[in-house]
N, C-alpha and C positions, 0 to 999 in steps of 0.2 A: 396542404398536407399537414397533418398533426405532427408534433414532435416524435411521438411514438412510431407513427407510420413512416416518418422520414428516417428514423433510426433503423427500422427494419429494412427499408429500401436500400439504405447506404451499406448495410451489412449483407446485402443479397448474395454477393459472391465471396467476399473476403474472409468471412468469419468461419474458422474451422479450428477445432481443438482436439488434441489427444496427447497423452503422455506415454513415452516409453517405446520400446522396441518389441515387435511381435515376431515370434518364431514359428517355424512349421510344426512344433510340438503342441501348440495350443493357440487359441485366438489372440490372447494378449499376455504379455509378461511385463512386469514393472519392477523398479527397484524395491527391495524389501523395506519395511518400516524401519526408520532409524538410519537408513543408508542413503537418503536422498540429498542431504545437505552437502555442499562442497566443503572440502577440508579447510579452505580459507575463505573469508568473506570476499565478495567480488572486488571490493575496493582495494584489497590487498593482493590482487593477482594481475598479472599481465594477461591480456586476451589477444590471441592470434587467430585469424580466420582467413579462409580463402573462399572465393566465389567463382564457380565455373558456369558460364552461360551454356545452356543446353539446346537453345533454339525455341521454336514455337510450334504449336499444334492447333488444329481446329477445335472449336468449343461451342457449346450451346449458349454461352454467355451467363449461365447461372449455376449449374451443378458443380460443386467442388470435385476435383479429381481424387483418386485413391492410389496410393503408392504401395508397392510390394515391400515386405519387411526388409528385404536385402537392398532396397533402393534401386534395383535394376529395371523394374517395369512400372509404368504408370497407366492406369485406366482412366479414360476421359469420355464424358458424354459429349459427343461431337454434334449431335442434333437431337431435338426433342420438341414434339408438338403436344405433349400431354397437358391437360388442363390442370390448373391449380387445384381444383377440387379433387381430381383423380389422384394427384400425388399424395394428398394427406387424407383421403377418404371422405371428404365432406361433399360428396356428389349430390346433385339435385335429384328430385324424385324420378325424373325421366332418365337421368344418367344411371341411377341405381338399377333400372330395369334392363336397359339394353344400350349398347353403343355400337355404332357401325364399325366394322373392321377397319383398322388404320387410323381411327380417331386419336388414339394415343400411340403416337409413333416415336420411336427412339432408337438411336444407334450408339453403341459403346465401342470404342477402339482401344486396344492395348498397344502401347509403344514401348520399345526397348530403349532406355535412355542411358545405357552404359557406355555408348560411344560418343563421338563428337556431335551427332545430330540424332533426333528421335527417329526410330525406325518402326513402322507399323508391323506388328506380329500377329494380330488377330482382330477381327471385326465381327460383332454380333448385332443382330437386329431381326426384323425391322421394328419390333415393339418392345425393346429392352431398355431398362433404366438402371443406372448405376446406384448401388447401395451406399451405405454410410461408412463402411470400413473393410479392411482386409481381415481374413480369418485364416485358420489352418487350411491349406489346400487351395487358396485363391482369394476371391473377393465376392462380396454379396451383390446379387442382381435381383431385379424385379422384371417379370415379363407380363405385359398386359394382354388380356384376352378380349375378343370382340363383344362379350356380353357384360363388360364392366368389372369382371373379376381380374385378379392378378396373382401370379405365382411367385414364389421366392426360391432362390437357389444359390449355390456357391459355384462360381465359374473359375476354373484354373487359369493362370496367367497365359499359358500356352497349352496346346494339345487337346486334351479331352473336352467333352461337352459338360454341361452344367449338372450338378447333383441337386435335384429339387427336393426341398424339405417341406414346403407348404404349397400344395396344388390341390385344393379341396373345393374349388368352385366359388370361393369367397374372395373379397378384396383383401390382400395381404401386403404389408409394406412396413417401412421404417424399422428395419431389423438392427439389433445390436447383439454383440457377443460378450459373454462373461469369461473370466480367466480360466475356468474349468471346462470350457467347451459348451456351456449352456448358451442358449440363444433366446431372445425375446423379440416380439414384433406386435404391431397393431393389426387387428383383423375385424372386418365388417362383413356380415352376411348380406348378399344382394337383396335390395328392397328394404333394408333396415336403416334406421337413423343412428344406431348405436355402434360405436367402435370399441371393442374389448382389447385386452392384451393377452397374448399366449406366451407362456414360458415353457421352454423345452429343455430337459436335462440332457447330458451327453448320451444317455442310453435311449433317448427318444421318448421318454415319459413326458407328459404334458399336464399343465394346469392352466386354468383361465382366470384372469382378473376381470370380473364382470363390471362393466361401466353402468352407471345409472341410466335409465331409459333416456334416449336422446342425446347423451353425452358421448364425447369422443376422447378416448385415452390414447395419446399419441407419443411416438418416439421414445419408447422405453430405453433406459440406459443403465447398465451395471456399473457400480463403482469399481475402481481399479482392483480392489481385493475381493470383489464379488460378494461382499457382505450386505450390499444395499442395492435396491432397484428404484430408479426415479423415472417419472414421466410427466408429460403435460396433459391437462384435462381442459377441454373446450366445450362449452355449452351455452348457447344463447348469449353470446357476447362476453361471457365470463371465462377468463383464462387463468389457470393456476398450476402450480408445480407441486407434485407429491413425491415423497420418498418413503420407502418402507424397507424393513430389514428382510433379508433373504435367510430363511431358517433351514436347518438341515432337512434333506429330503426324507420322506417316509415311504418305504417300499419303492424307491426310485422316483417318486413323484415330487417335483420341486414345490416348496411352500413359501408363500410370501406373507410375512407377518402382518397382523392388524394392530397389535398393541403398540409396538414401537413404530410410529409413523409421524410424519410432519407434512402439513400442507401450507403453502405460501401463496397468497393471492397476488397475481401479476397485473391483471387489468379487468375492469368490469365493463369496458367499452370496446373490446377486441372484435375485429371482423375476421371472417375466414381467411381473408388475404393477410391480415396481420399474423394469424396463427401459422399460415403457410410460410411467410417470410421469416418467422421466428424459428421454424423447425427445419425446413429443407436446407438452408445455407449452412446450418451447423454440421451437417454431414456426419463426420466421424463422431462417435460417442463422446460426450462432453465430460470426460473424467479429469480430475485434478488430484494430485497427491494420492493418498491411500483410499480415502473415503469421501472426498469432496467432489463437487461437480461445477463446471462452468456453464453459465446460462446467460443468454441474451434476454434481458428483462425489458419488454416493450413498454411497460408501465412507466419506467423512469428513463428509458432510452440509454441504458448503460449495460455493460457486461459485468457480471457479478460472479464471485466464487461462493457457491452455496455449500454449507457445512455438512450436508446430509442430515442425519437424524438429530445430531447434537452439534452445538457450536453456534458461531455467529457469522453471518455472511460478510464478505468483503467486496467493496466496490472497486472495480478497476478504473483508472483515470478516464475522464471524459475524452471521447474521441478514439478510444481503444476499439479496434475492429477485429483483431485476431490475437490469439495467444496459444502457445503450446508449452508444455513442461518437458525439459530435457531429462535425460537419464540421471544427471548429477544434481537435479533439483532446481537448476536455474530455469529461466523462462525466456522464450523469444516472444516479443510483443510487437504487434503492428499498431502504432499509435502516432497520430499527427503526421501521417504521410511518410513515416520511416520505420524500418524494422530495427529493434533494439534488443539488447541482451541485458537481463537484470536478475537479481536474486529474488525479488518479490514483485510480482506483477501489479500488486495494489499500491506500490510505493510511488513516490514522486518520480516522474519520468526523467528529471534532471540527473537522477542517480544512475541511469542506465547508460550502457555503452552502445552508441549508434553503429549498426552493422551495415545497413544499406538504405539509401534514400529511395523513396517511391513506395507504392502500395503493394509490396511483396508480402504475400501470406505464406506461412510455413505449414507444411504437411508433417505428419508424425515422424519423429526421428527414426532413421533406419538403424539396423543392427550394427552397421559399420561406423556409426556415430555421425554420419552425414544427415543433412536435412534438405529435402526438396522444397524449393520455393516456387510460387506461381503468381503471375500478375495478369489481369485481364487486359487485353488489347483488342478491342472490337470483338469480332467473332473468332478470336484465337486466344490462346494462353501462351505467355512467355514463361519459360521454365529455367531454373538455375539450381545448382547444387551448392550448398553451404557446408563448410567444414569448420568447426570451432575447436580450439584447444586452448588450455590455460596453463600457465606456468607460475610458480611462486615468484613474486616480485623480488628482485635483488635489493639489498639495502641502499644501493646508490641510484636506484631508479624508482620513479613514482608515476610514470606515464603508462597509458594503455597503448599497446603496439598492434598494428594490423599488418599481416603479411600480404593481404590483398583485399581490396574493396572496390565496389562499383557504385555508381549513382544511377538514378533512373534515366 
């Protein structure tokens, strides 16, 4: 196994990124520019945290779960038989034409995790796959059809059925939401080798980013402030990352700029499996700060913070497998087999505060300030809830204090 392929395989479950708390009034909300930095540097603060074990649930061993904005519910892919090619749209010629019913089988279960143990509250299937994030009204899902097409919708955490927004006989997948309610996803017509991107504004108006013939534009992602849109392009072994500016809509139709754009080459020897492993485990939209993005770069086997259209990229320390940004600007980072808290995820890990030993990956911070953690354990996921608070350090104290912690 090459180093790049090994990196992708190692990150197959643990890597998930997202910043901030999402509310029912819109898909995502984040701290405003200039308000993300803590009032004191981390080294000058006491850190207190508590960890509550929530039990374990069944899991398909690969797909990251999605948590509700209030931290009460978690959606989990409990089983999946979908092929790698189907998940990212790189199907073979025969797969593009037809697939037998049940070929792509998946079941998603929603658990209530507000009590002492997870309680199942809804189950959907038999051909349903978990999307990359929660949005207003629920979470994103994909439903496979027997002919190789796939539909996209939003499923409420409990109660009503899905609200389908892409059910046009094409393969649709890899959806992300913007802060104003816009959504973007990858789309391939059946029988085609080309995967385009569709961007839909809150009023339902759409525009298409056309891919070069034979290319696949995958996993579109809005920046936190909605000013930029980034995606991966895969074609004949070449994998690169592109970011463009989102311009004001005209007559309700969203516009993606051409002039202000940047493309970064990631690998010229990528396989469809490498592209799959680089995309699907990232799950939630990989946003950082106001207009930066987190990316698993298979070419160098490292996680990097991409600056968007302008700026310089930052490498995260070797062995970093997951990172999220908290509402106060700090970061939770899974690196070296332990979860740590720091002010800068690209800094030396020795400057971080260890929170928990073991390969615990964080989900997006909930609106109540807690963070759901998950760890793979065979065909199940162990779940825990982390709460962090900081206090200004007194003049007589220089140590970091933990109100509660756990090891693996």
